[in-house]
PLY file of the C-alpha trace (Angstrom):
ply
format ascii 1.0
element vertex 79
property float x
property float y
property float z
element edge 78
property int vertex1
property int vertex2
end_header
159.63 124.12 141.52
163.36 123.10 141.83
166.45 125.40 141.48
169.22 124.61 139.95
172.80 125.90 140.98
175.60 125.65 138.45
179.27 125.82 140.07
182.77 126.58 138.46
183.09 127.38 134.73
179.33 126.36 133.90
177.82 129.88 134.75
179.49 131.50 132.75
178.73 128.83 129.65
175.25 128.56 130.09
174.50 132.94 131.52
173.41 131.69 135.30
174.43 130.63 138.24
170.78 129.82 139.61
167.42 129.28 137.97
164.26 128.14 139.43
163.20 125.34 136.84
160.45 123.59 136.69
160.45 119.13 135.39
159.74 115.72 136.66
163.05 114.22 136.39
166.87 115.17 136.83
167.37 114.81 133.08
163.98 116.94 132.51
165.33 119.72 134.58
168.95 119.63 133.25
167.86 119.59 129.42
165.81 122.54 130.12
169.08 124.84 131.05
171.64 122.73 129.00
170.17 123.69 125.84
173.99 123.97 124.72
174.93 120.22 124.94
177.55 121.16 127.75
175.74 118.33 130.54
173.93 116.05 128.80
174.06 113.94 125.69
171.64 111.31 124.34
169.90 112.33 127.77
172.07 111.00 129.83
175.10 112.96 132.12
178.03 113.28 130.60
181.18 112.13 132.65
183.04 114.96 134.48
179.55 116.39 136.28
178.64 115.71 139.81
174.82 115.80 140.59
173.62 116.26 144.06
170.03 116.93 144.89
170.12 118.86 148.60
173.66 118.09 148.66
173.41 114.15 148.29
174.58 112.53 145.60
172.32 111.37 142.87
173.70 108.13 142.54
172.26 107.77 146.04
168.98 110.10 145.85
167.64 110.36 142.39
164.48 111.96 143.43
163.49 115.19 142.78
160.53 116.97 144.75
159.63 120.57 144.94
162.03 122.80 146.42
164.42 120.50 146.30
167.31 122.40 145.00
170.17 120.86 142.08
173.53 121.50 142.12
175.66 120.52 139.11
179.52 120.36 139.76
181.83 120.28 137.12
184.74 118.02 137.51
188.02 119.07 136.06
190.83 116.48 135.51
194.87 116.80 135.11
197.48 115.27 133.74
0 1
1 2
2 3
3 4
4 5
5 6
6 7
7 8
8 9
9 10
10 11
11 12
12 13
13 14
14 15
15 16
16 17
17 18
18 19
19 20
20 21
21 22
22 23
23 24
24 25
25 26
26 27
27 28
28 29
29 30
30 31
31 32
32 33
33 34
34 35
35 36
36 37
37 38
38 39
39 40
40 41
41 42
42 43
43 44
44 45
45 46
46 47
47 48
48 49
49 50
50 51
51 52
52 53
53 54
54 55
55 56
56 57
57 58
58 59
59 60
60 61
61 62
62 63
63 64
64 65
65 66
66 67
67 68
68 69
69 70
70 71
71 72
72 73
73 74
74 75
75 76
76 77
77 78
């Protein structure tokens, strides 16, 4: 089992702050909690989100194991 933690306004949008989820990879895990299509589109993570696995950026560490903590951090851009 992995734990997913939503930061910022995502917890209000998806209705939870942290949840235990089981899945084979990061896309599978996020798709189980992102029923509204806020984070994923066409099986890929939308721009504007940083995904951390145990505090390490997904681009550096992409494999998930039982006991891992996955943080989803929305990036807000102003201009």
